C-alpha positions as CSV (number, residue, x, y, z in Angstrom):
1,M,-140.3,171.1,74.3
2,K,-143.5,171.9,76.6
3,K,-142.8,175.2,78.1
4,S,-143.6,174.1,81.6
5,V,-141.3,172.7,84.3
6,Q,-142.9,169.0,84.1
7,K,-140.9,166.4,82.7
8,P,-142.1,165.0,79.4
9,R,-144.1,161.9,79.4
10,V,-144.2,161.6,75.7
11,A,-141.1,162.1,73.1
12,V,-141.9,163.2,69.7
13,V,-138.9,162.2,67.4
14,M,-138.5,162.8,63.8
15,G,-135.9,161.7,61.5
16,S,-135.0,165.2,59.9
17,E,-136.1,168.6,59.9
18,S,-138.4,167.8,56.8
19,D,-140.4,165.6,58.7
20,W,-141.7,168.3,61.1
21,S,-144.7,169.2,58.8
22,T,-145.8,165.8,59.3
23,M,-145.0,165.6,63.2
24,K,-146.3,169.0,64.2
25,P,-149.9,167.5,64.7
26,A,-148.7,165.3,67.4
27,C,-147.1,168.1,69.4
28,E,-150.6,170.2,69.0
29,I,-152.4,167.3,70.4
30,L,-150.3,166.7,73.3
31,E,-150.3,170.6,74.0
32,S,-153.9,170.7,73.8
33,F,-154.3,167.6,76.4
34,D,-151.9,169.5,78.5
35,V,-149.3,166.3,78.1
36,P,-145.8,167.1,78.9
37,Y,-143.4,166.4,76.1
38,T,-140.3,166.8,74.1
39,C,-139.5,167.4,70.2
40,R,-136.5,166.0,69.1
41,L,-134.7,165.6,65.6
42,I,-132.8,162.0,66.0
43,S,-131.8,160.4,62.5
44,A,-131.6,156.4,62.8
45,H,-128.5,156.6,60.2
46,R,-126.6,160.0,60.9
47,T,-127.2,160.5,64.6
48,P,-128.4,157.0,66.2
49,H,-126.2,158.0,69.6
50,R,-129.4,160.9,70.3
51,V,-131.4,157.5,70.9
52,E,-129.4,156.7,74.0
53,L,-129.0,160.1,74.7
54,L,-133.0,160.8,74.8
55,L,-133.8,157.8,76.6
56,K,-130.9,158.3,79.3
57,A,-132.1,162.1,79.5
58,Y,-135.7,161.4,80.6
59,E,-135.4,157.9,81.9
60,D,-137.4,158.7,85.0
61,S,-140.2,160.8,83.3
62,L,-140.8,159.1,79.9
63,Q,-143.7,156.9,79.2
64,I,-144.1,157.1,75.3
65,I,-142.1,157.7,72.1
66,I,-143.9,158.9,68.9
67,A,-141.6,158.5,66.3
68,G,-142.0,159.6,62.7
69,A,-139.6,159.0,59.7
70,G,-139.4,159.0,56.1
71,G,-138.3,156.9,53.7
72,A,-136.3,153.5,54.7
73,A,-135.1,155.2,57.7
74,H,-136.5,153.2,60.6
75,L,-136.2,155.5,63.6
76,A,-139.3,153.8,65.5
77,G,-137.2,150.5,65.3
78,A,-134.3,151.9,66.8
79,F,-136.1,153.3,69.6
80,A,-138.1,150.2,69.9
81,A,-134.9,147.9,70.2
82,R,-133.2,149.6,73.1
83,T,-136.5,150.4,75.4
84,I,-139.4,148.8,76.5
85,L,-141.3,151.9,76.6
86,P,-144.2,151.9,73.7
87,V,-142.9,153.2,70.5
88,L,-145.3,154.8,68.4
89,G,-144.6,154.8,64.5
90,V,-145.6,157.4,61.8
91,P,-144.7,157.0,58.5
92,V,-143.9,160.4,56.9
93,Q,-145.0,160.9,53.5
94,S,-142.1,160.7,50.9
95,K,-141.9,162.3,47.4
96,A,-140.3,158.8,45.7
97,L,-143.3,156.5,46.5
98,N,-145.8,158.8,48.5
99,G,-144.7,157.5,51.9
100,L,-145.3,153.6,51.1
101,D,-141.4,153.1,51.7
102,S,-142.0,154.9,55.2
103,L,-144.8,152.6,56.0
104,L,-143.2,149.6,55.3
105,S,-139.8,150.1,56.9
106,T,-142.0,151.2,60.2
107,V,-144.4,148.5,60.0
108,Q,-142.1,145.6,59.0
109,M,-140.8,144.6,62.5
110,P,-139.4,141.3,63.6
111,G,-141.6,139.3,66.1
112,G,-141.1,140.1,69.7
113,I,-140.0,144.1,69.1
114,S,-143.6,145.8,68.4
115,V,-143.9,148.9,66.8
116,P,-147.8,150.2,66.4
117,T,-147.7,151.9,63.2
118,F,-150.2,154.5,61.8
119,T,-151.5,155.9,58.6
120,I,-148.9,157.5,56.6
121,G,-148.8,161.5,57.2
122,E,-150.2,164.0,59.7
123,A,-153.2,162.0,60.4
124,G,-150.9,159.3,61.5
125,A,-148.9,161.8,63.6
126,K,-152.6,163.0,65.1
127,N,-153.8,159.5,66.0
128,A,-150.3,158.5,67.7
129,A,-150.6,161.7,70.1
130,L,-154.3,160.4,70.3
131,T,-153.1,156.8,71.3
132,A,-150.4,158.3,73.6
133,V,-153.0,160.3,75.6
134,A,-155.5,157.0,75.9
135,I,-152.4,155.3,77.2
136,L,-151.4,157.7,79.8
137,A,-155.3,158.2,80.6
138,L,-155.4,154.4,81.7
139,T,-153.7,155.9,84.8
140,D,-154.8,159.6,84.9
141,Q,-158.2,160.1,85.4
142,E,-158.3,163.8,84.8
143,L,-156.7,163.1,81.2
144,A,-159.2,160.3,80.8
145,R,-161.9,162.7,81.2
146,R,-160.6,165.2,78.8
147,L,-160.2,162.7,76.4
148,R,-164.0,161.4,76.6
149,F,-164.8,165.4,76.3
150,Y,-162.6,165.4,73.3
151,R,-164.4,162.5,71.4
152,M,-167.8,163.6,72.5
153,A,-167.3,166.9,70.9
154,L,-166.0,165.2,67.8
155,A,-169.3,163.0,67.5
156,Q,-171.4,166.5,68.1
157,A,-169.5,167.8,65.0
158,V,-170.8,165.4,62.8
159,P,-174.4,166.8,61.2
160,D,-177.2,164.4,60.9
161,V,-177.5,165.0,57.3
162,P,-175.5,166.5,54.6
163,K,-175.2,170.1,53.9
164,G,-177.8,171.2,51.5
165,Y,-179.9,167.8,51.5
166,E,-183.0,169.5,53.0
167,N,-182.9,172.2,50.0
168,W,-182.1,169.2,47.6
169,I,-185.2,167.2,48.8
170,D,-187.5,170.3,49.1
171,E,-186.5,170.8,45.2
172,L,-187.3,167.2,44.7
173,H,-190.8,167.5,46.0
174,K,-191.5,170.9,44.2
175,K,-190.8,169.2,41.0
176,G,-192.8,166.1,41.7
177,D,-195.7,168.4,42.6
178,K,-195.5,169.7,39.1
179,T,-195.5,166.6,37.5
């Protein structure tokens, strides 16, 4: 949990201990934007009562849930069925089907109960957290400013040409001069 006294605005939940390596980037993004959050293990099959406990414990502060689970476990759906808060689904890469099973169990929701679903694995967790930041930034100007700065920094980090291109062109022209 974020080491501040602020109540969490986001909950990062995962189905098992093995999902932590996938979901950790979500927590890192939330930390980098100073968004108060909590992180919990909640199994849709083994500890379903924890869904209600979490929602009740933070009913006055929680605004978004990021839920990651592997295999056929559909933790995001378990939350989406019990709250009107946005629930962002992150399929965890599994050994059996490389995460395709996780993706399908997260994305296949019945009409009326939405779970926006991200890409499989760490990139999905990171993007889910960035989406949570964007949602929160709709009503938080300082957070919106930091998100704009973050995206500008991403754009500035992309070079105009690939590494080695100038050397390759120079060599190509030198060869052309010898013929």
